[in-house]
mmCIF file of the C-alpha atoms, coordinates in Angstrom:
data_MODEL
# 
_entry.id   MODEL 
# 
loop_
_atom_site.group_PDB 
_atom_site.id 
_atom_site.type_symbol 
_atom_site.label_atom_id 
_atom_site.label_alt_id 
_atom_site.label_comp_id 
_atom_site.label_asym_id 
_atom_site.label_entity_id 
_atom_site.label_seq_id 
_atom_site.pdbx_PDB_ins_code 
_atom_site.Cartn_x 
_atom_site.Cartn_y 
_atom_site.Cartn_z 
_atom_site.occupancy 
_atom_site.B_iso_or_equiv 
_atom_site.pdbx_formal_charge 
_atom_site.auth_seq_id 
_atom_site.auth_comp_id 
_atom_site.auth_asym_id 
_atom_site.auth_atom_id 
_atom_site.pdbx_PDB_model_num 
ATOM 1   C CA . MET A 1 1   ? -17.990 6.004   -6.451  1.00 0.00 ? 1   MET A CA 1 
ATOM 2   C CA . THR A 1 2   ? -15.758 9.075   -6.779  1.00 0.00 ? 2   THR A CA 1 
ATOM 3   C CA . SER A 1 3   ? -16.610 12.692  -7.445  1.00 0.00 ? 3   SER A CA 1 
ATOM 4   C CA . THR A 1 4   ? -15.230 13.124  -10.980 1.00 0.00 ? 4   THR A CA 1 
ATOM 5   C CA . PRO A 1 5   ? -14.611 10.822  -13.955 1.00 0.00 ? 5   PRO A CA 1 
ATOM 6   C CA . GLY A 1 6   ? -10.909 11.811  -13.985 1.00 0.00 ? 6   GLY A CA 1 
ATOM 7   C CA . ARG A 1 7   ? -10.196 9.813   -10.827 1.00 0.00 ? 7   ARG A CA 1 
ATOM 8   C CA . LYS A 1 8   ? -8.151  6.659   -11.271 1.00 0.00 ? 8   LYS A CA 1 
ATOM 9   C CA . GLY A 1 9   ? -5.401  4.741   -9.580  1.00 0.00 ? 9   GLY A CA 1 
ATOM 10  C CA . GLN A 1 10  ? -4.940  2.404   -6.673  1.00 0.00 ? 10  GLN A CA 1 
ATOM 11  C CA . GLN A 1 11  ? -7.727  1.794   -4.156  1.00 0.00 ? 11  GLN A CA 1 
ATOM 12  C CA . SER A 1 12  ? -8.101  0.097   -0.793  1.00 0.00 ? 12  SER A CA 1 
ATOM 13  C CA . ALA A 1 13  ? -11.340 -0.454  1.122   1.00 0.00 ? 13  ALA A CA 1 
ATOM 14  C CA . ALA A 1 14  ? -12.189 -1.004  4.794   1.00 0.00 ? 14  ALA A CA 1 
ATOM 15  C CA . GLY A 1 15  ? -15.894 -1.230  5.492   1.00 0.00 ? 15  GLY A CA 1 
ATOM 16  C CA . ALA A 1 16  ? -17.532 2.041   4.421   1.00 0.00 ? 16  ALA A CA 1 
ATOM 17  C CA . LYS A 1 17  ? -14.147 3.752   3.906   1.00 0.00 ? 17  LYS A CA 1 
ATOM 18  C CA . LEU A 1 18  ? -12.445 3.885   0.523   1.00 0.00 ? 18  LEU A CA 1 
ATOM 19  C CA . LEU A 1 19  ? -8.839  5.102   0.236   1.00 0.00 ? 19  LEU A CA 1 
ATOM 20  C CA . TYR A 1 20  ? -7.727  5.749   -3.315  1.00 0.00 ? 20  TYR A CA 1 
ATOM 21  C CA . SER A 1 21  ? -5.114  7.587   -5.289  1.00 0.00 ? 21  SER A CA 1 
ATOM 22  C CA . ALA A 1 22  ? -6.157  9.737   -8.201  1.00 0.00 ? 22  ALA A CA 1 
ATOM 23  C CA . GLU A 1 23  ? -4.815  12.233  -10.658 1.00 0.00 ? 23  GLU A CA 1 
ATOM 24  C CA . ASN A 1 24  ? -4.959  15.688  -9.166  1.00 0.00 ? 24  ASN A CA 1 
ATOM 25  C CA . GLY A 1 25  ? -3.617  18.075  -11.788 1.00 0.00 ? 25  GLY A CA 1 
ATOM 26  C CA . ASP A 1 26  ? -0.008  17.117  -12.515 1.00 0.00 ? 26  ASP A CA 1 
ATOM 27  C CA . ARG A 1 27  ? 0.354   14.719  -9.563  1.00 0.00 ? 27  ARG A CA 1 
ATOM 28  C CA . PHE A 1 28  ? -1.416  11.964  -7.686  1.00 0.00 ? 28  PHE A CA 1 
ATOM 29  C CA . SER A 1 29  ? -3.162  12.577  -4.374  1.00 0.00 ? 29  SER A CA 1 
ATOM 30  C CA . LEU A 1 30  ? -4.714  10.299  -1.783  1.00 0.00 ? 30  LEU A CA 1 
ATOM 31  C CA . PHE A 1 31  ? -8.418  10.680  -1.163  1.00 0.00 ? 31  PHE A CA 1 
ATOM 32  C CA . LEU A 1 32  ? -10.555 9.169   1.561   1.00 0.00 ? 32  LEU A CA 1 
ATOM 33  C CA . LYS A 1 33  ? -14.234 8.596   0.902   1.00 0.00 ? 33  LYS A CA 1 
ATOM 34  C CA . ASP A 1 34  ? -16.152 7.848   4.076   1.00 0.00 ? 34  ASP A CA 1 
ATOM 35  C CA . GLY A 1 35  ? -19.816 7.495   3.175   1.00 0.00 ? 35  GLY A CA 1 
ATOM 36  C CA . VAL A 1 36  ? -20.550 10.584  1.053   1.00 0.00 ? 36  VAL A CA 1 
ATOM 37  C CA . LYS A 1 37  ? -17.738 12.723  2.504   1.00 0.00 ? 37  LYS A CA 1 
ATOM 38  C CA . GLU A 1 38  ? -14.630 12.849  0.307   1.00 0.00 ? 38  GLU A CA 1 
ATOM 39  C CA . THR A 1 39  ? -11.348 14.285  1.683   1.00 0.00 ? 39  THR A CA 1 
ATOM 40  C CA . ASN A 1 40  ? -8.036  15.012  -0.048  1.00 0.00 ? 40  ASN A CA 1 
ATOM 41  C CA . LEU A 1 41  ? -5.475  13.647  2.430   1.00 0.00 ? 41  LEU A CA 1 
ATOM 42  C CA . ARG A 1 42  ? -2.091  14.368  0.771   1.00 0.00 ? 42  ARG A CA 1 
ATOM 43  C CA . ASP A 1 43  ? 0.020   14.024  -2.348  1.00 0.00 ? 43  ASP A CA 1 
ATOM 44  C CA . ALA A 1 44  ? 1.004   10.351  -2.700  1.00 0.00 ? 44  ALA A CA 1 
ATOM 45  C CA . PHE A 1 45  ? 0.202   7.285   -4.764  1.00 0.00 ? 45  PHE A CA 1 
ATOM 46  C CA . PHE A 1 46  ? 1.027   3.952   -3.128  1.00 0.00 ? 46  PHE A CA 1 
ATOM 47  C CA . SER A 1 47  ? -1.358  3.472   -0.208  1.00 0.00 ? 47  SER A CA 1 
ATOM 48  C CA . VAL A 1 48  ? -3.458  0.925   1.682   1.00 0.00 ? 48  VAL A CA 1 
ATOM 49  C CA . ILE A 1 49  ? -5.984  1.236   4.479   1.00 0.00 ? 49  ILE A CA 1 
ATOM 50  C CA . ALA A 1 50  ? -6.056  -1.120  7.476   1.00 0.00 ? 50  ALA A CA 1 
ATOM 51  C CA . LEU A 1 51  ? -9.018  -3.498  7.642   1.00 0.00 ? 51  LEU A CA 1 
ATOM 52  C CA . ASP A 1 52  ? -10.412 -1.683  10.685  1.00 0.00 ? 52  ASP A CA 1 
ATOM 53  C CA . GLY A 1 53  ? -10.287 1.648   8.800   1.00 0.00 ? 53  GLY A CA 1 
ATOM 54  C CA . ALA A 1 54  ? -8.391  3.359   11.631  1.00 0.00 ? 54  ALA A CA 1 
ATOM 55  C CA . ARG A 1 55  ? -5.104  4.037   9.774   1.00 0.00 ? 55  ARG A CA 1 
ATOM 56  C CA . TYR A 1 56  ? -3.426  3.864   6.431   1.00 0.00 ? 56  TYR A CA 1 
ATOM 57  C CA . ALA A 1 57  ? 0.072   3.339   5.063   1.00 0.00 ? 57  ALA A CA 1 
ATOM 58  C CA . TYR A 1 58  ? 1.468   5.293   2.141   1.00 0.00 ? 58  TYR A CA 1 
ATOM 59  C CA . GLY A 1 59  ? 4.708   5.816   0.288   1.00 0.00 ? 59  GLY A CA 1 
ATOM 60  C CA . GLU A 1 60  ? 6.554   8.967   -0.713  1.00 0.00 ? 60  GLU A CA 1 
ATOM 61  C CA . GLY A 1 61  ? 9.380   9.192   -3.232  1.00 0.00 ? 61  GLY A CA 1 
ATOM 62  C CA . THR A 1 62  ? 10.186  7.176   -6.312  1.00 0.00 ? 62  THR A CA 1 
ATOM 63  C CA . LYS A 1 63  ? 9.271   3.513   -6.563  1.00 0.00 ? 63  LYS A CA 1 
ATOM 64  C CA . GLU A 1 64  ? 12.958  2.589   -6.240  1.00 0.00 ? 64  GLU A CA 1 
ATOM 65  C CA . GLN A 1 65  ? 13.491  4.747   -3.112  1.00 0.00 ? 65  GLN A CA 1 
ATOM 66  C CA . LEU A 1 66  ? 10.116  4.753   -1.417  1.00 0.00 ? 66  LEU A CA 1 
ATOM 67  C CA . LYS A 1 67  ? 9.782   5.840   2.198   1.00 0.00 ? 67  LYS A CA 1 
ATOM 68  C CA . VAL A 1 68  ? 6.708   4.268   3.829   1.00 0.00 ? 68  VAL A CA 1 
ATOM 69  C CA . TYR A 1 69  ? 4.668   6.000   6.540   1.00 0.00 ? 69  TYR A CA 1 
ATOM 70  C CA . THR A 1 70  ? 1.563   5.221   8.565   1.00 0.00 ? 70  THR A CA 1 
ATOM 71  C CA . LYS A 1 71  ? -1.064  7.737   9.603   1.00 0.00 ? 71  LYS A CA 1 
ATOM 72  C CA . SER A 1 72  ? -4.077  7.476   11.876  1.00 0.00 ? 72  SER A CA 1 
ATOM 73  C CA . LEU A 1 73  ? -7.567  8.253   10.615  1.00 0.00 ? 73  LEU A CA 1 
ATOM 74  C CA . SER A 1 74  ? -8.960  8.436   14.124  1.00 0.00 ? 74  SER A CA 1 
ATOM 75  C CA . TRP A 1 75  ? -6.782  9.153   17.159  1.00 0.00 ? 75  TRP A CA 1 
ATOM 76  C CA . TRP A 1 76  ? -4.201  11.979  16.866  1.00 0.00 ? 76  TRP A CA 1 
ATOM 77  C CA . PRO A 1 77  ? -4.340  12.223  13.069  1.00 0.00 ? 77  PRO A CA 1 
ATOM 78  C CA . PHE A 1 78  ? -1.894  15.118  12.709  1.00 0.00 ? 78  PHE A CA 1 
ATOM 79  C CA . TRP A 1 79  ? 1.469   13.417  12.146  1.00 0.00 ? 79  TRP A CA 1 
ATOM 80  C CA . SER A 1 80  ? 2.682   10.443  10.201  1.00 0.00 ? 80  SER A CA 1 
ATOM 81  C CA . SER A 1 81  ? 5.092   7.834   11.575  1.00 0.00 ? 81  SER A CA 1 
ATOM 82  C CA . THR A 1 82  ? 7.914   6.424   9.458   1.00 0.00 ? 82  THR A CA 1 
ATOM 83  C CA . LEU A 1 83  ? 7.684   2.665   8.980   1.00 0.00 ? 83  LEU A CA 1 
ATOM 84  C CA . CYS A 1 84  ? 10.720  2.076   6.759   1.00 0.00 ? 84  CYS A CA 1 
ATOM 85  C CA . GLU A 1 85  ? 12.956  3.615   4.080   1.00 0.00 ? 85  GLU A CA 1 
ATOM 86  C CA . ASN A 1 86  ? 13.624  2.111   0.634   1.00 0.00 ? 86  ASN A CA 1 
ATOM 87  C CA . CYS A 1 87  ? 11.376  -0.808  1.475   1.00 0.00 ? 87  CYS A CA 1 
ATOM 88  C CA . GLY A 1 88  ? 8.820   -1.097  -1.330  1.00 0.00 ? 88  GLY A CA 1 
ATOM 89  C CA . MET A 1 89  ? 5.231   -0.220  -2.076  1.00 0.00 ? 89  MET A CA 1 
ATOM 90  C CA . PRO A 1 90  ? 2.664   -0.922  0.643   1.00 0.00 ? 90  PRO A CA 1 
ATOM 91  C CA . SER A 1 91  ? 0.391   -3.607  -0.730  1.00 0.00 ? 91  SER A CA 1 
ATOM 92  C CA . GLN A 1 92  ? -1.847  -4.835  2.120   1.00 0.00 ? 92  GLN A CA 1 
ATOM 93  C CA . PHE A 1 93  ? -2.187  -4.897  5.907   1.00 0.00 ? 93  PHE A CA 1 
ATOM 94  C CA . SER A 1 94  ? -2.344  -8.349  7.475   1.00 0.00 ? 94  SER A CA 1 
ATOM 95  C CA . PRO A 1 95  ? -5.816  -9.355  8.733   1.00 0.00 ? 95  PRO A CA 1 
ATOM 96  C CA . ASP A 1 96  ? -4.708  -8.801  12.353  1.00 0.00 ? 96  ASP A CA 1 
ATOM 97  C CA . GLY A 1 97  ? -3.156  -5.396  11.493  1.00 0.00 ? 97  GLY A CA 1 
ATOM 98  C CA . THR A 1 98  ? 0.311   -6.295  12.822  1.00 0.00 ? 98  THR A CA 1 
ATOM 99  C CA . LYS A 1 99  ? 2.138   -6.591  9.496   1.00 0.00 ? 99  LYS A CA 1 
ATOM 100 C CA . LEU A 1 100 ? 2.330   -4.829  6.152   1.00 0.00 ? 100 LEU A CA 1 
ATOM 101 C CA . LEU A 1 101 ? 2.924   -6.581  2.836   1.00 0.00 ? 101 LEU A CA 1 
ATOM 102 C CA . LEU A 1 102 ? 5.481   -4.686  0.703   1.00 0.00 ? 102 LEU A CA 1 
ATOM 103 C CA . TRP A 1 103 ? 6.233   -5.114  -3.006  1.00 0.00 ? 103 TRP A CA 1 
ATOM 104 C CA . VAL A 1 104 ? 9.220   -4.036  -5.099  1.00 0.00 ? 104 VAL A CA 1 
ATOM 105 C CA . ASP A 1 105 ? 8.707   -4.502  -8.842  1.00 0.00 ? 105 ASP A CA 1 
ATOM 106 C CA . SER A 1 106 ? 11.939  -2.869  -10.053 1.00 0.00 ? 106 SER A CA 1 
ATOM 107 C CA . PRO A 1 107 ? 14.925  -4.765  -11.507 1.00 0.00 ? 107 PRO A CA 1 
ATOM 108 C CA . PRO A 1 108 ? 17.398  -6.268  -10.905 1.00 0.00 ? 108 PRO A CA 1 
ATOM 109 C CA . THR A 1 109 ? 15.669  -8.249  -8.116  1.00 0.00 ? 109 THR A CA 1 
ATOM 110 C CA . GLU A 1 110 ? 11.935  -7.945  -7.644  1.00 0.00 ? 110 GLU A CA 1 
ATOM 111 C CA . HIS A 1 111 ? 10.692  -9.009  -4.238  1.00 0.00 ? 111 HIS A CA 1 
ATOM 112 C CA . ILE A 1 112 ? 7.800   -9.287  -1.799  1.00 0.00 ? 112 ILE A CA 1 
ATOM 113 C CA . ASP A 1 113 ? 8.502   -8.536  1.858   1.00 0.00 ? 113 ASP A CA 1 
ATOM 114 C CA . MET A 1 114 ? 6.603   -8.513  5.132   1.00 0.00 ? 114 MET A CA 1 
ATOM 115 C CA . LEU A 1 115 ? 7.102   -5.609  7.548   1.00 0.00 ? 115 LEU A CA 1 
ATOM 116 C CA . ASP A 1 116 ? 6.442   -6.234  11.237  1.00 0.00 ? 116 ASP A CA 1 
ATOM 117 C CA . LEU A 1 117 ? 4.803   -2.983  12.374  1.00 0.00 ? 117 LEU A CA 1 
ATOM 118 C CA . ALA A 1 118 ? 5.855   -3.362  16.031  1.00 0.00 ? 118 ALA A CA 1 
ATOM 119 C CA . THR A 1 119 ? 9.568   -4.013  15.415  1.00 0.00 ? 119 THR A CA 1 
ATOM 120 C CA . ARG A 1 120 ? 9.910   -2.332  11.976  1.00 0.00 ? 120 ARG A CA 1 
ATOM 121 C CA . GLU A 1 121 ? 11.740  -5.492  10.839  1.00 0.00 ? 121 GLU A CA 1 
ATOM 122 C CA . VAL A 1 122 ? 11.439  -6.332  7.131   1.00 0.00 ? 122 VAL A CA 1 
ATOM 123 C CA . ASN A 1 123 ? 11.524  -10.009 6.127   1.00 0.00 ? 123 ASN A CA 1 
ATOM 124 C CA . ARG A 1 124 ? 12.035  -11.013 2.488   1.00 0.00 ? 124 ARG A CA 1 
ATOM 125 C CA . ILE A 1 125 ? 9.422   -13.591 1.495   1.00 0.00 ? 125 ILE A CA 1 
ATOM 126 C CA . VAL A 1 126 ? 9.827   -14.000 -2.277  1.00 0.00 ? 126 VAL A CA 1 
ATOM 127 C CA . TRP A 1 127 ? 12.432  -12.702 -4.737  1.00 0.00 ? 127 TRP A CA 1 
ATOM 128 C CA . ALA A 1 128 ? 13.063  -13.183 -8.450  1.00 0.00 ? 128 ALA A CA 1 
ATOM 129 C CA . THR A 1 129 ? 15.007  -11.719 -11.343 1.00 0.00 ? 129 THR A CA 1 
ATOM 130 C CA . GLY A 1 130 ? 11.796  -11.808 -13.405 1.00 0.00 ? 130 GLY A CA 1 
ATOM 131 C CA . ASP A 1 131 ? 8.397   -10.191 -12.994 1.00 0.00 ? 131 ASP A CA 1 
ATOM 132 C CA . LEU A 1 132 ? 6.484   -10.466 -9.715  1.00 0.00 ? 132 LEU A CA 1 
ATOM 133 C CA . LYS A 1 133 ? 3.012   -8.925  -9.810  1.00 0.00 ? 133 LYS A CA 1 
ATOM 134 C CA . GLY A 1 134 ? -0.083  -8.383  -7.668  1.00 0.00 ? 134 GLY A CA 1 
ATOM 135 C CA . PRO A 1 135 ? 0.888   -9.707  -4.226  1.00 0.00 ? 135 PRO A CA 1 
ATOM 136 C CA . ARG A 1 136 ? -2.084  -10.271 -1.901  1.00 0.00 ? 136 ARG A CA 1 
ATOM 137 C CA . LEU A 1 137 ? -2.508  -11.976 1.445   1.00 0.00 ? 137 LEU A CA 1 
ATOM 138 C CA . SER A 1 138 ? -5.032  -14.739 1.923   1.00 0.00 ? 138 SER A CA 1 
ATOM 139 C CA . PRO A 1 139 ? -7.991  -13.864 4.199   1.00 0.00 ? 139 PRO A CA 1 
ATOM 140 C CA . ASP A 1 140 ? -6.311  -15.640 7.143   1.00 0.00 ? 140 ASP A CA 1 
ATOM 141 C CA . GLY A 1 141 ? -2.928  -13.969 6.447   1.00 0.00 ? 141 GLY A CA 1 
ATOM 142 C CA . ARG A 1 142 ? -1.078  -17.280 6.192   1.00 0.00 ? 142 ARG A CA 1 
ATOM 143 C CA . TRP A 1 143 ? -0.501  -17.276 2.415   1.00 0.00 ? 143 TRP A CA 1 
ATOM 144 C CA . ILE A 1 144 ? 0.747   -14.791 -0.161  1.00 0.00 ? 144 ILE A CA 1 
ATOM 145 C CA . ILE A 1 145 ? -0.719  -14.959 -3.635  1.00 0.00 ? 145 ILE A CA 1 
ATOM 146 C CA . PHE A 1 146 ? 1.227   -13.418 -6.538  1.00 0.00 ? 146 PHE A CA 1 
ATOM 147 C CA . ILE A 1 147 ? 1.940   -13.744 -10.246 1.00 0.00 ? 147 ILE A CA 1 
ATOM 148 C CA . ALA A 1 148 ? 5.489   -14.668 -11.276 1.00 0.00 ? 148 ALA A CA 1 
ATOM 149 C CA . LYS A 1 149 ? 7.099   -14.910 -14.674 1.00 0.00 ? 149 LYS A CA 1 
ATOM 150 C CA . VAL A 1 150 ? 8.651   -18.325 -15.120 1.00 0.00 ? 150 VAL A CA 1 
ATOM 151 C CA . GLY A 1 151 ? 10.613  -18.669 -18.344 1.00 0.00 ? 151 GLY A CA 1 
ATOM 152 C CA . THR A 1 152 ? 8.434   -17.168 -21.064 1.00 0.00 ? 152 THR A CA 1 
ATOM 153 C CA . HIS A 1 153 ? 5.149   -17.722 -19.157 1.00 0.00 ? 153 HIS A CA 1 
ATOM 154 C CA . GLN A 1 154 ? 3.357   -15.851 -16.386 1.00 0.00 ? 154 GLN A CA 1 
# 
């Protein structure tokens, strides 16, 4: 689906649009593929596209100190808006587009949070001293699915 075999990384789809991060020399960049047109958007890695394909969220900085932004893909696409600082990797927009699932997988406390996009309020949903992996929202947005290490089992 991408232009070269060297592309890899995180991907997020909304209809005909595919947002993905890929190696670009010595860094990762975000690319948007809309039909056959492929555009390099910016240097970044952690990113998700809204279900309507009109905007995306991305993180800049280290995983432990990630600043999360949102950017429009349609109206006034020039500037990004800050969503939160040190708040985790964007994982998924809610089905109604009003919230953003965030994930921190760094010790000592790993956690999954929900960011209200209107108020910029972050609510902690799940936390653990062990591994938390792969958070996803259910199709109706009422449940969070994740993998947790319990004792010696995942």
